[in-house]
N, C-alpha and C positions, 0 to 999 in steps of 0.2 A: 287424775280426774276425780275431783271430790264432789262436784255438783250432782244433784239428783237428776236423772233422766226423766223428762216430761213426755208423756205419750197421750195422744188423743185417740180414743177408740170410737169409731163411728159406724153407723149402719146406713149406707146410702140407698136411696130408692124406696120402693114400696114394701120391702121386706118387713113382715110383722113379727118376726121371732128374734129374740135377743138373748136367749139363754147362753149360747156360745160366747157372745160378746161380753156378757157379765162374768162368765168363768175366766176368760182371758184377762179381763180387767183386774179381777181379784188376784190372779196369778202374778201379774206384773207388779201389783202393789206389794204382794208378799215378797217379791224379788227386790224390793226397795225402790221402785219407780213411782213417780207421781202420775196418776192416771185421771184424765178427764173423759167422762163418757157422755156423748152428745145425745143419746137416746135414739128412738126409732125414727124412720122415715125422714132422713136428712137429705137435702139436695147437695150436690157437689159444691155449689156456691156457699151454702151454710157451713159445710165441713171445712172448707179452705178458710173462710172468714174466722171460724173459731180457732183453727190451728194458728193463724197469724196473730190473733188477739191474745191467745194463751202462750204464745212464744214456745211452742212445743218442739221437741227434738225429733219426734217420730209420730206417724199416723198409722193406726191399724184399722184397715177397712174390712168389714165383715159383710158378706153378701150370700144369701140363700135363694134369691129370686131368679137367678140366671141372667141378670143384667150386668154382670161384672165387666164384660167386654166393652160396654158403653160407659159405665159409671166410673170405673177405675181410671181409664185414660183421661176422662174429663177432669177428674181431680188433679191428675198430674199436670195437665195443660194449665189449669187455673193457678196452681202453685207457681208455675213458671211466670205467669202473667203478673202475679203479686210479688215477684222477686223472692219467693220462698222455695226455690227449687232444691235447696240443700236439705230440706226436711226429708228424713228417711220415711219411705212408705212401704208397708208390708200389707199383705192381704190374706184372707182366709174365708172359709165357708164351703159351700158345695160348688167347687170349681173343677171342671174336668181337666185331666192332665194335658190334653191337647191344646187347651187355652193358655196354659202357663207361659210358653215361649212368647206369645203375643203380648201378654200383660207385662212380662219382664222387659220386652223390647220397648214398651211404652214408658218404662221408668220405674215400675214397681220392683223393689229390690228382691222381694221374696214372697212366694205364695206358700202358705202352710195348709196342707190338705188335711181332711178329717183324720183324727187319730194321732196327729203330731203331739208329742208331750209338750205341755205348756212351758216347761223349763227351756226347751229348745228355742221357742219363740222369744223368750226373755233374753237368752244368751245371744241370739242373733241380733236383736235390736241393740243390745249393749255393745256388741262388737262393731256393728255398723256405725253407731254414734261415735265410738272411740276412734275408729278409722277416719271418719269425716273430720273430727276435731284434732287429728294429728297425733293421737296417742297410739301406742302399740296395741294392735288388735290381739290381745293375749287370750281371748276367749273364743272358742269355736274350733272345729276340727278342720285343718287344712286339707284340701282335696289331694288325692294321690297325684304324683307328677306325670305318670304315664303308665301304659301297659308295658311292664318290663319284659315279660315273656309269657308264652303259653306252654304249659306242660302237657305232653302227650305220652300216655302209657303205651309201651310196646313190649312184645314178647322178646324180641331180639334186635339189638342194634344192627347186627350184621345183615339181617334180613331186610330192614326198612331203609337203611342209609342209602342204598343205590337209588331208591325212588326220590329221596329228597335232594341228593347231591347230583346224580346223573340225569334223572328225568326232569326235575324241576330246576336244576342248575343253581341251587343254593349253596352257600359256602359253609363247609364244616370248619368251625373254629377250634374246637378241642373236644376231648372226651376225658371225663374224670369220674372217679368213684366218690360218693358222698356217704361216709359211714353213718352220719346221724339219721339218714333216711333209708339206708340200706339199698341204694340204687347206683347204677352206672348211668351217667348223663352225657348225651351228645349235644353240644351247643351248635345250633344252626342259625346263622345270621340272616335276617330278613328286614331290610330297611333299617330303621332305628330301633328295632326290637329283635326278639329271638324266638325261635322254637327250641324247647328243651325236650329231647326224646329221652324217656325214662325207662330203663330196663331193670327189673327187679333182680337183686343179687341173692335172694333166698326166699323161702316160702313164708318167712315172717315179715317180709318187706310190705309196707302199706301199698306199694304199687302192685305186688303180686295179689294181694287181697282185692284190690280194685279190679284187676283184670279177671280174676276168678268170678267176681260178682257181676261185672258189667261188660267185660271184654275190652279189647284195645280201643283207645280213643282219647279224646281230650280229657285230661285229668283235673287241671286247675288253671286259673288265670292269675298271674302274678302282677301286683300293683306296685310300682316304684314309689317308695316313700322315703322321707328323712325323719330321723328321731323315732326309730321304731318302738323303743321302750315307752316313750310318752304316748305314741299312737295306740299301743296296746292298752295303756291305762285309760285313755279317752274312750276307746271302744267298750271296755269293760264297764266304765261308769255309765255308758249309754245302754247297758243291758245286753251287749253283744257277747256271745259265748266264743271263747278262743280255744283252739286245740292246744296251742302252746301259750302259756301265760307269761313266759319269758322268751326272748329271742334265742334261736339256736343257729349254728353255722350251717349254711346251705351251699349249693353249688357255686363255684367261683369265689368262695370266701364271703358271700353276702350274709347279712344277718336276716333271718326270716322267721315268720310265725304265720300259722294258718288260722283263718276265721272258720268256725264250725259251720258247715252247710245249713244247719238248722236255723242259724241266725242270718243267712244270706240267701233265702229262698231257693235252697237246694244246690247252690253253686259253691264250689270250693275256691275261695280266694286266698292267695298267699300275699302277705306283706313282705316286700323285698327291699332292704336298705343296703345300698352299696356305698354310702358316704365314707366308710372307713377304708374302702379299697383304694389303693394308691391312685391318685388322679381322679377318683370318682368315676372311672371308666365304666361304661355299661355295654 
């Protein structure tokens, strides 16, 4: 894909502030895209007419006035009427999180909330245009496949297993020791996922330290991923702090690495890659 991506940046409605639109316009230019900025107070009809005339690949809508739920869907409807429904549309501005599902259901591919790094916007537009045009979408982080398991810190497997197996009726699949984490793990099957009960094997175990500080309970959420080494690199490039900067062997032979809670709003997430396990069984 050698052509330059053309993006129309527009301010629909009566919004009179365009600093953010100017910043994103310059950021997209710096990324190598051609940018047409329509200026303030554009109607949806004017925006769509300009997009068709300029033969753009994408439209970036910016709205601070609170009228996004009316203006953005109108732009989408007019694009379809003009036979230009393949134009990628993204949005930004002061848009509440609760409005995002509605806007995406109307056809807006992505809403960027305040504080989003401009490079993320540029990369998303590039990936979306590449995917539309049939090129490999090599840019952008693939979402995790599933919740692989939930780790629960316990003082003693012997004490808690009767509750999970006898009271709840869940299936105990196996118990094993994981030297890299200094824990003994009981695997409890639940639907397509698992609970992993984690018993510390020594006072130096991270699980012992967790229990001492917080007591027994949910320790981490494991996200099923593929290509864990590449995923770690992507996260680090995005400014995410990792506890392990290289994968280590975890329970069941999976390759794992933990995201530091300081980068995940105080939640401990584990990346769990099982693609090298025979059959990819989970």
